[in-house]
C-alpha positions as CSV (number, residue, x, y, z in Angstrom):
1,M,20.9,27.6,35.9
2,S,18.3,25.3,34.3
3,T,17.1,26.7,30.4
4,N,13.6,26.5,32.3
5,D,15.2,29.2,35.3
6,T,14.3,32.5,35.0
7,Y,16.9,35.3,36.1
8,R,15.4,37.6,38.8
9,L,16.9,40.8,39.5
10,P,17.8,41.0,43.6
11,G,14.9,43.0,45.1
12,S,16.3,46.0,46.3
13,L,17.6,46.4,42.5
14,R,13.5,45.6,41.2
15,Q,12.6,48.2,44.5
16,R,15.6,51.0,42.8
17,R,14.3,50.3,39.1
18,R,10.7,50.7,39.8
19,N,11.6,53.9,41.9
20,I,13.1,55.0,39.2
21,L,10.5,54.8,36.3
22,S,7.8,56.0,38.9
23,L,10.3,59.6,39.0
24,Q,10.4,59.4,35.3
25,A,6.6,59.1,35.1
26,A,6.1,61.8,37.5
27,Y,8.3,64.0,35.2
28,L,6.2,63.7,32.3
29,R,3.3,64.2,34.3
30,S,4.7,67.4,35.6
31,Q,5.5,68.9,31.9
32,I,1.5,67.6,31.4
33,F,0.5,70.1,34.2
34,A,2.4,72.7,32.7
35,I,0.7,72.3,29.8
36,V,-2.6,71.8,31.6
37,L,-2.5,74.9,33.6
38,A,-1.5,77.2,30.8
39,I,-4.4,76.2,29.0
40,L,-6.9,76.5,31.9
41,L,-5.4,79.7,33.3
42,A,-5.0,81.6,29.6
43,L,-4.9,84.7,31.9
44,A,-4.0,87.1,31.4
45,G,20.7,92.0,38.3
46,A,20.2,87.9,39.6
47,T,23.2,85.6,39.7
48,P,22.7,82.6,37.4
49,I,23.1,79.3,39.0
50,R,26.0,77.5,37.6
51,A,25.8,73.9,36.4
52,Q,26.8,71.1,38.6
53,A,26.6,67.4,38.8
54,S,23.7,66.3,36.6
55,P,20.5,66.0,39.0
56,S,18.7,62.9,39.7
57,V,15.1,62.8,38.0
58,E,13.3,63.8,41.2
59,Y,15.2,67.3,41.0
60,Q,14.4,67.3,37.2
61,V,10.4,67.4,38.3
62,K,10.9,69.5,41.3
63,A,12.7,72.2,39.3
64,A,9.5,72.3,36.3
65,F,7.3,72.4,39.5
66,L,9.1,75.5,41.0
67,F,8.6,77.5,37.6
68,N,5.3,76.3,37.6
69,F,4.2,77.4,41.0
70,A,5.9,81.0,40.5
71,K,3.6,80.9,37.2
72,F,0.5,80.7,38.8
73,V,0.7,82.8,41.9
74,E,-0.8,86.6,41.6
75,W,2.7,88.5,42.9
76,T,1.8,92.0,44.5
77,P,3.4,95.2,43.8
78,D,5.8,95.1,46.6
79,A,6.9,91.9,45.3
80,L,7.3,93.2,41.8
81,P,7.3,96.8,42.3
82,S,8.3,97.8,38.3
83,D,7.6,96.1,35.1
84,K,11.5,95.0,35.1
85,S,11.8,93.3,38.0
86,P,12.6,89.9,37.6
87,I,10.5,86.9,39.6
88,T,13.5,85.4,41.4
89,L,13.2,81.4,42.4
90,C,16.0,81.1,45.0
91,V,17.9,77.8,46.7
92,F,19.2,78.6,50.4
93,K,22.3,76.8,50.8
94,H,22.6,73.3,49.7
95,D,21.4,73.0,45.9
96,P,20.1,70.1,44.6
97,F,19.2,70.9,41.3
98,G,22.7,70.8,39.6
99,A,21.6,72.4,36.5
100,A,18.2,71.4,36.3
101,L,16.8,74.8,37.8
102,A,18.6,76.9,35.3
103,E,17.6,75.0,32.4
104,V,13.7,74.7,33.2
105,I,13.8,78.6,33.4
106,R,16.1,79.4,30.9
107,G,14.6,81.7,28.2
108,K,11.2,82.2,30.3
109,T,8.9,85.0,31.4
110,I,5.8,85.2,33.7
111,N,3.6,88.2,32.4
112,N,7.0,89.7,31.2
113,H,8.8,89.2,33.9
114,E,12.1,87.4,33.5
115,V,12.6,84.6,35.7
116,T,16.1,84.3,37.2
117,A,17.8,81.7,39.8
118,R,20.0,82.5,42.5
119,R,21.8,80.5,45.3
120,I,21.6,82.2,48.6
121,N,23.4,81.6,51.4
122,Q,23.1,84.7,53.6
123,L,19.4,84.6,55.3
124,P,19.3,88.9,54.4
125,E,19.8,88.1,50.6
126,L,16.1,85.9,50.6
127,K,14.7,89.6,50.7
128,S,15.2,89.6,46.9
129,C,13.3,86.5,46.3
130,Q,10.1,85.5,45.5
131,L,10.2,81.8,45.7
132,V,12.6,80.2,48.3
133,F,13.2,76.9,48.0
134,V,14.7,74.8,51.5
135,S,15.7,71.6,50.8
136,S,15.8,68.1,53.1
137,V,19.0,69.3,54.0
138,E,18.6,72.9,55.0
139,D,15.3,71.9,56.7
140,K,16.7,73.1,60.4
141,H,17.0,76.8,59.1
142,L,13.1,76.8,58.4
143,S,12.3,79.1,61.6
144,E,15.4,81.3,60.3
145,V,14.5,81.9,56.7
146,L,10.5,82.3,57.8
147,G,11.7,84.7,60.4
148,S,14.3,86.6,58.0
149,L,11.3,87.2,55.1
150,K,8.7,88.2,57.6
151,G,6.4,90.7,55.9
152,T,7.6,89.8,52.5
153,S,5.4,88.4,49.6
154,A,7.9,85.3,49.1
155,I,6.3,81.8,49.2
156,V,8.6,79.5,50.8
157,V,9.1,75.8,49.3
158,G,10.5,72.7,51.3
159,E,10.2,68.6,51.5
160,G,11.0,67.7,54.5
161,A,8.6,66.1,56.6
162,G,5.8,68.8,58.5
163,F,7.4,71.6,56.2
164,A,4.2,73.2,55.5
165,E,2.5,72.6,58.9
166,H,5.3,74.3,60.4
167,G,4.8,77.5,58.3
168,G,6.3,76.6,54.8
169,G,4.2,77.7,51.7
170,I,4.3,74.3,49.9
171,Q,5.9,70.9,50.7
172,F,6.7,68.1,48.2
173,F,6.0,64.6,49.2
174,L,5.6,61.6,48.0
175,E,2.4,59.6,47.9
176,D,2.2,55.7,46.3
177,N,5.3,56.5,44.9
178,K,4.0,59.7,43.1
179,L,5.3,63.2,43.6
180,R,2.5,65.4,45.5
181,F,2.4,68.8,46.8
182,A,0.9,70.1,49.7
183,I,-0.4,74.2,49.9
184,N,-0.3,75.9,53.7
185,V,-3.2,78.5,52.9
186,D,-2.4,80.4,56.2
187,A,1.4,81.1,55.1
188,V,-0.2,82.0,51.8
189,H,-2.2,84.6,53.5
190,R,0.4,85.8,55.7
191,A,2.5,86.3,52.5
192,H,-0.3,88.4,51.0
193,L,-0.3,86.1,47.6
194,T,-3.4,84.9,46.2
195,V,-2.6,81.3,44.3
196,S,-4.6,80.0,41.3
197,S,-7.8,77.9,42.7
198,K,-6.7,75.6,39.7
199,L,-3.2,74.8,41.4
200,L,-5.2,74.8,44.7
201,A,-7.4,72.0,43.4
202,L,-4.2,69.9,42.6
203,A,-3.0,70.2,46.2
204,K,-3.4,68.6,49.5
205,I,-4.6,71.8,51.3
206,V,-2.6,72.2,55.0
207,H,-2.6,74.7,57.9
208,D,-0.3,75.8,60.2
209,Q,0.4,73.5,63.1
210,D,-1.9,75.6,65.3
211,H,-4.6,76.4,63.5
212,P,-7.8,76.1,65.3
213,K,-9.4,72.9,63.9
214,G,-12.8,73.6,62.1
215,S,-11.7,77.2,61.1
């Protein structure tokens, strides 16, 4: 190599580096997201998730968003029957978060309700949850998860393609290497929940796949 030559990373490594930088930027945006929403919306026994291997930056970002989703939902008395009822964020079966979710919620409360996290392996146990995360690995179980939560006030969050249109409440997706989320307003209505208009303004609004067009 001559002194005038410039060493270039292989294309795959450059792309990987760009992806990492993009996710790190998304993590910072999620922190800003939390601060901005907190300003705009200055409104008025769970098993803790055990620490695992360090999660990727992507799931650190998603953990921060899960807490903010829970923060800007108006929970019904059925969901939180007493002042001491915790707001429980659950991960169904496969857990990609490692220690990230536990770190995000440590010491946090929402309207004086303690925020806790659980890993759930059995469908009947989901009824103790206010928010349920279903990873892409478990996406095939979405209909079973929704069936087990029928009649409850719970938000189901996922990341698989078409998750929201197939009945999930909130879906993460990447757009131009930026982490975004879609909210299925039909699913929110079925759960008898109210989502902050400010949160809706940041989301892509979708409906159930069989929702009549134009209504």
